[in-house]
N, C-alpha and C positions, 0 to 999 in steps of 0.2 A: 219969473225966475225959474231956471231949469231945475229938474228934480235932482240932477247930479250935484249942482251947486248947493242946494238946500241940504243934501246929505252931508256934504263936506262941512258945512257950517255947524250941523249938529255934532259932528265928530270933533270939531275944533274945540268945543267946550271941554272935552276931556283930552286935549292935545292929541287929536286923531287917534282915538282909543284903539288899542290893539285887541282883537278877539282871538280866542283860542278854540280850535275845533277838536273836540274829543269824540268819544263813542258812547253816547247814552243809550237808553233802552229804545228799541225800535221794533215795530210789529214784524218787520222783514229781516231783522238781524238773525244770523245763525246762532246756534247755541254753544259753539265751541268756546272753551275757556281760553283766555289770552292773558298772559302776565304782563304784556306790554301795551301801553296806550300811546298811540301816535298823536303828537301835539304839533299843530301847524299854525304859525303866526300869519294871519291874513288881514288885509284891509278891505272892507266891504264898501260898495257904492250902491246907490239906489237909482233905479231907472223906471221910466214909464213902461207899461206893458205894451208889447209890440206883437204883430201877427207872427213874426219870426219865432216868438216864444211858444207857439202853439203846442208843439210836441213835448217840450219840457213841462209846460203847465199841465198837460194831460197826464204825464207821468206822476207829477205831484198830486194830482187829483186821485189817481189810482191808489197812491199811498194814503191819502186823506180818507177815502171811503173804505179802506182795508179790504177784508174778504168780501164785502158787499159791493165792490166796485162794478161788478158785472150787471148790477141791477139798474144802472144809470147809463144814459147816452153821454159819456164823458167827452166824446168828440164835439158834440153840440155845445156842451157846457164850457169846454175850453175855448171854443170859438166865440161864445158870448163874452167870456172874460177878456180875451185879447183884443176884441174889437170895440170895447167900450172906450170912448174918446175922452171921457172926463175923469175917470177914477181908476185907481189901481197902481200898485208899485211892485217892482221886483228887486231882489238883491242879487248882485253879481260881483265878481272880482274884476272882470273886464267887460266892456260894453258888448262885445260880440259873443260872449260865452252864454251858455244856458243859465237861467236863473237858479239860484240856490233856495230861494223862497219867494213867495208872493203874498200879497194882501190886497183884497178888493171887496166890493159889495155889489150884489145883484138885486134888482128890484123884483121881488117875487110877484108883486101885483101887476107890474107892467109886462113881465114875461110869462104870465100864467098860462098862456097857450103853447109855449115851447115844451116839447116833449120832455126834455131833461128837467125842467122846472116842475112839470106835473109829476114826474117820477119822484123827485125830492120831496115835494109837498105830501104826496100820498104815502111815501115811506115814513116821514116823520109823524104824520097823523096816525098811521097804523101803529107805530112804535109807542106812541103816547097813550094808547088805550089801556096800558097797565096802570096808568096814573090818571084816574077819572077826572080829578080837578084840573090837572094840566091839559088833559085831552080836550075838555070843553073850552078852555081858554084858547088853546091853539086853533081849534076849529073856527072859533069866532074871528081869528086873525087871518087865516089862510084859505078857508073853504068858502067858496062863493055859494051861499045858500039863497035860493029863490031870487037869483040875479040881483042881490043886494050889493051895496057899495062896500068894498073891502078897504081897510086902512092900508096905507103904504107901508110895506114890510120889507126891510132890507136883510138879505142873507149875507152875513159876513163870512168870507172864505179866506182862511189863512193856512198855509202849509209850508213846511221847510224841510230840508234834508235833516236826517236825525242828528247830525253833529253840529247843527247851527245853534248859536247861543240865543237865549231869550232877550238879550240886550238889543236885538234888531227890531223888536216889536214896538217900543214906544215911538221911535221916529217914523216907522211905517204907519202907525196909527195916527200920529199927528198929521202926516201928509194926507192920509185918507180923509180926515176931518176937514182939512183945508180944501181939498178937491171937492168934497160934497158941498161945502159952502159956495164955492165958485160955480159949481154946476147949478145950484139953486138960483144963484144970481142970474144965470143964463137961461132960466126958465126950464131947466131939465128936471126929470122926475127923480130927484134924489132927496126930497124932503120927507124922510121916513119918520113914522110915528113909533114904530117898533123895530127891533133888531133880533135876529136869530143867529146864534153861534153854536155849532156842533163841535164838542171837544172830544178828542181821542183820550180814552181812559183805560185803566187796567186794574184787575184785582189779582192779588197773589193767591195762588192755589197750593195748598199743602196736600200731597198724596198720602200723608200719614205713614210714610215708609218706616218699617221696623229697622231701627239702627243696629240692633243686636244680631239679627239674622240676615239683614241685607235684602229681605223680601218684603213685598207690600201685602203680607197676609198676617192675620192674627193667629193666636195659638190653636184655634179650632180649624185652621186651614182656610177660613173664609177671607176673601179679599177685602181690604179696607177701602172705603170710599174716600175720594178726595175731599178735603175740607176747604171751603172758600171763606176767606176773611172778609169782614164787612167793609173794611176801609178801601175806598177807591182812590187811586192815585192818577195823576195827570201826566200824559206824555209831553204836553206843552206846559212847562213849569208855570207860566204866567196865568194859566186858566184857573189855578187854585185861588188866585187873588181876584179874578173876575167873578168867581162863583157867588160871593156874598152880595153882589149888585144885581143878581138876576131877580126879576119879578116872579118868575116861576121856572122850574126846570124839571127834567125827568131823565132817568137812566134807561138804557136799553142794551140788549145783547145784539150782536151781529147775526144776521139771518143765515149767512153762508160760512160760518166759521169752520175752518178745516183743522183747527187745533184741538185735539181731544182733551177734555177737562182732566186735570190731575196728572198729566204726563210730566216726567221728571225733566228738570233743566240739566245743564252740563255738570252741575255739582251734585245731582241726585237729590236735591232738597225740595224744590218747588217749581212751579211753572206759572206763567202769566196768562190770565184770561182777559183778552182785549174786548173793550166795550166802547160805548159812547155816552156822553151826557149832553143833552140839548139845553142851552140857556136861552131864555127869552127875556129881554129887558127893554124898558122904555127909553126913548131918545134922551131923556134927561139924565140917564145914568152914564152916558158915554164920556162926558168931561170928567166925571168922578173916577171912572175906570182908567182913563188916561193919566190922571194925576197920581193914582195909586201905582201904576206901572212905572211911570216916570221916576217916582221916588225910589222904588225898589230896584230898578234895573239900570237907571241912568245916573245914580248918585256918584 
């Protein structure tokens, strides 16, 4: 059955559900205030990843890795993604257009000698060092120590344009599960024991601006420091509901962030500090995650 047909069947359950594209938070969004929100009614279709999608996937990967995108060979990574024969989906409005989103999985164990995979593994291992417990567990999964046998670990990669709705995720996840199962039946290396998902997150930063004087200084003339709130929010709405299923996780800051902490937004009130949260979960959690997202976003 073609991926396009399966996508239509999924949408027919809600009478070819209509999605609306608005303008949510984005790491690349400018800070100008706008009183108008553009709403566009569109019908999405799902397609296999093709080599023609290379440049669009690379652009989405740049968005996915944020300010740290230059630390990775994203050309090689995009090439791996589009050349996988068995798994991976894109979302488009028309077949020949660039994808608005993609969802796939890469075998970190199989591709461990690829430069881009080495970079990702070393990056995550390094970032996990601030959480000793998570660091030790992650090392056991992805670092080949003394030429030992590593478990099969899948890196889930999902990114979409900032105005894409979370409702696209359950059908993409369902298709990915089916493709993984078909690949296993064909004796391909997709029988993962563990999965890793890196989620884009942000913290709200308050510069403690003095409302009475309009300056960011206290009465003594000293500048006030920005205050970071403890609550972490997710750029991908569904990741909030994936979080409870993680066997372990850790948060980290981007290495090359160009956004000064505490700078004012367009309203002069706060700014956003973009970060990442890495989830690691056992394969048994995937059906539970899918059921949760299906209930929330496809009801």
